[in-house]
NUKOLDREN-248375 format. One record per residue (C-alpha): residue in three letters; x, y, z. Coordinates in steps of 0.5 Angstrom, whole numbers, plus 500, padded with zeros to 3 digits. Layout:
BEGIN
ALAXYZ...
***
This chain:
BEGIN
UNK375624582UNK382625587UNK380628594UNK383634596UNK387632602UNK387636608UNK390636616UNK383640618UNK377642614UNK373648616UNK366648614UNK363656616UNK368661615UNK365666621UNK369668626UNK369662629UNK371658622UNK376663619UNK380664626UNK380656626UNK383656619UNK388661620UNK390659627UNK391652624UNK395654619UNK399659623UNK402651627UNK403649620UNK397645618UNK394644612UNK388646612UNK382648607UNK375653609UNK369651606UNK363657606UNK357658603UNK358665601UNK363668596UNK365673601UNK368671608UNK366673614UNK359669616UNK353672619UNK357677623UNK360680617UNK355680612UNK349681616UNK349681623UNK355684627UNK358689622UNK353692618UNK348693624UNK354697628UNK355701622UNK348703621UNK347705630UNK354709628UNK351712623UNK344713625UNK348716632UNK350722629UNK343724627UNK342723635UNK348727637UNK346733632UNK340733635UNK342733642UNK347739640UNK341744640UNK342744648UNK349747647UNK347752642UNK350748636UNK345747631UNK344743625UNK339743619UNK334737619UNK338731616UNK337728609UNK337721608UNK340718602UNK339710603UNK341709597UNK348712599UNK347710606UNK346704604UNK353702600UNK357706604UNK355700609UNK357694604UNK363698602UNK365696609UNK364689609UNK367689602UNK373691605UNK374687611UNK372681606UNK377682602UNK382683608UNK380677609UNK381673603UNK388676603UNK390673609UNK387667607UNK392667601UNK398669605UNK397663610UNK396658605UNK389656606UNK385653601UNK378656600UNK372652597UNK366657595UNK360651597UNK355647601UNK359642605UNK356635607UNK359630611UNK359624608UNK362620614UNK367622619UNK373623614UNK370625608UNK366631607UNK363633600UNK362641597UNK357643592UNK360649589UNK359652582UNK364647578UNK361641581UNK363636586UNK369637590UNK371632596UNK375633601UNK378628605UNK381631612UNK383628618UNK379632624UNK374637622UNK371644625UNK364646624UNK363653624UNK357654620UNK353659625UNK346660626UNK340664622UNK334668624UNK328664628UNK322665624UNK316662627UNK311658622UNK306663624UNK310669621UNK313666615UNK308668610UNK313668604UNK312677604UNK319680604UNK314686608UNK316681614UNK324681615UNK328677620UNK334683622UNK337680614UNK333684611UNK332689616UNK340690615UNK338691607UNK335698609UNK331697602UNK326702605UNK324706610UNK317704614UNK312709615UNK310704621UNK314698623UNK313693628UNK318689632UNK317683635UNK321681640UNK325686646UNK332682646UNK338685643UNK337684636UNK330688636UNK333694640UNK339695636UNK335695630UNK329698633UNK333704634UNK336705627UNK330705624UNK326709629UNK332714629UNK331714621UNK324716621UNK319710622UNK314710628UNK316703631UNK312699636UNK315694640UNK312687642UNK314682648UNK311676651UNK315676656UNK314683663UNK321685660UNK326687655UNK333685654UNK331679659UNK337676663UNK341683665UNK341687671UNK335691671UNK339697673UNK342697667UNK336696663UNK333702666UNK337707661UNK336704655UNK329703656UNK328711658UNK331712651UNK327707647UNK320709651UNK322716647UNK324714641UNK319708640UNK312709639UNK311705644UNK313698647UNK308693649UNK310688654UNK306682656UNK303682649UNK304676644UNK303676636UNK298671635UNK298671627UNK300675621UNK297677614UNK298680608UNK292686607UNK294689601UNK301693602UNK302692609UNK302687615UNK296686619UNK297682625UNK293680631UNK296681638UNK294678644UNK294682651UNK290682657UNK286676654UNK284680648UNK285680641UNK286686637UNK288687630UNK293693628UNK296694621UNK304696620UNK307697614UNK313693615UNK314687621UNK321685624UNK321679627UNK327678632UNK325672636UNK332669637UNK336665633UNK337657630UNK342653629UNK344652622UNK345644623UNK340641618UNK343638611UNK350638613UNK350630613UNK351630621UNK348624621UNK353620617UNK357621623UNK357621630UNK356628632UNK350629637UNK345635638UNK342636644UNK333638644UNK334644641UNK338642635UNK346645638UNK352640637UNK353637644UNK361639645UNK366638651UNK371642655UNK375642648UNK369643643UNK370636640UNK363633638UNK361626640UNK365623634UNK373624636UNK374627628UNK369632629UNK369639633UNK364645633UNK365651635UNK360658636UNK353659634UNK352651632UNK355649639UNK350653643UNK350657649UNK352665649UNK351667641UNK357672640UNK362673635UNK368673640UNK366666644UNK366663637UNK373666635UNK376664643UNK373657641UNK376657635UNK383657638UNK381652643UNK379647638UNK385647635UNK390646641UNK386641642UNK387638635UNK394639635UNK395636643UNK396642646UNK392642653UNK386647652UNK380648656UNK374653654UNK372652663UNK374658667UNK373662660UNK370669661UNK366671655UNK363678656UNK357681651UNK355687650UNK348690647UNK349696642UNK343700644UNK343707646UNK346707652UNK350701650UNK350696656UNK356691657UNK357685662UNK362679663UNK362675669UNK358674675UNK351678673UNK346680679UNK341676677UNK345670676UNK347671683UNK340671686UNK339666682UNK344661685UNK344663692UNK350666691UNK353671696UNK355678693UNK355685694UNK354691689UNK358697688UNK355702684UNK358708681UNK353713678UNK355716671UNK352723674UNK358724678UNK363723673UNK366730670UNK367726663UNK360723663UNK358730664UNK361734659UNK359728654UNK352730656UNK351723658UNK350722665UNK345717664UNK350711666UNK352707671UNK358702673UNK357696678UNK361691681UNK360684683UNK364682689UNK366676694UNK365679700UNK370674704UNK376675698UNK373682695UNK375679688UNK371681682UNK366676680UNK363681675UNK363687672UNK357691669UNK356697665UNK351701661UNK353708658UNK356712653UNK362707650UNK360701655UNK362696650UNK369699650UNK370700657UNK368692659UNK374689657UNK378692663UNK372688667UNK374682663UNK381682664UNK379684671UNK375677672UNK379673668UNK385674672UNK382674680UNK383681681UNK380685688UNK376691688UNK383694692UNK387693685UNK382696681UNK381702687UNK389703687UNK390702679UNK390710677UNK386711672UNK386717667UNK382724668UNK377725666UNK375719662UNK369714662UNK374708665UNK375712671UNK368710673UNK371703674UNK376705679UNK371711683UNK366704683UNK371700686UNK372706690UNK365706693UNK365700695UNK370702701UNK367708701UNK373712699UNK370715692UNK371722692UNK365724689UNK360720691UNK357720698UNK362715703UNK359708704UNK354707711UNK359702715UNK355696718
***
């Protein structure tokens, strides 16, 4: 069988893979894009970022309607039609998937649906529904993403024990739901199910949820979760699970004691694992680290000079937009252009209620690394726009280098924080100072003003906060 010849083959069609394929095609390269799923978009589009945000938006309407009673506007009790909600969510995915398929055709990217397996450093075997196909390539980009981690002790083969993938299918609204893990996935999906009517209990083995995020940013999220969830138990470990009729019996260890409880469903959200198995990487020079992630350099090149890796499979922050940026860096490196991931500012957003977003250096990291910083904060209780939205539970903070007043990091918690952090990314990436932000006129009344006023608060000139004490 004659092999398909490609200058670049991209394995995986998520926000790293399809961006790499499209960008390479725009540069005149002959590209083959390989993915196991019929619909392009990877985990992000099909079982991650997009469906979860669709459900968070839909359920957010329920919370907004309830909150409006205090403003003198009342609605009837919500009637939830799961089939219709699920169909709407799926229609969003279909539209995006069709758009990607059309764009691949317009760019001349050849798409192969099937499982890719490296025969060596220049040949890929693809198992398709039509049989085996072979791609001979000059360079390859691995972008196969990650999957939800499922500890063996929890893997009962019972659909009542879910990962995020199954939870997003909305098969039912369980009467009671246990969420194992207090990271961003557990917090987001716990919020969805709690709003739909489930009694949600969350357990976290560590002493706090959303570990690694500055505590002042987490605090408003926890205040909401403590009201929305039945309970949140910290320093609590799940020892084992077992099927018990139509429920899952869970053994928990807390304060040196073990207790047993039963739940209609359990959501396991304890992290993600790279999809490195069964790729044939052992037939190449690609190396993995001790956690199973592909090792890459600043150009995203692996130990095999012909193969690059981007996105979740290459470790670091497991974020779609990081994968997309890495995609362009890898393609530029292959094209012989000067490009590097060093110094790239990657924002992160947790779409809880309220949202949390940050970029650059956090206060936690500064303390851990012994970096001297000054921190400016602006509480949204002083924001006119936040008051009009009934969302004064927010906070904007700037991490500032004392000697230069350069912005090292930005953190925001509050309504729409994910939309606001872009300005922070631009400021940190460009080396802006607090003075630059303070002197940039922001429209009134908006939440974006909180960035300007936070910088003004650093200088003691914010008109809506008490003047800063001078040392």
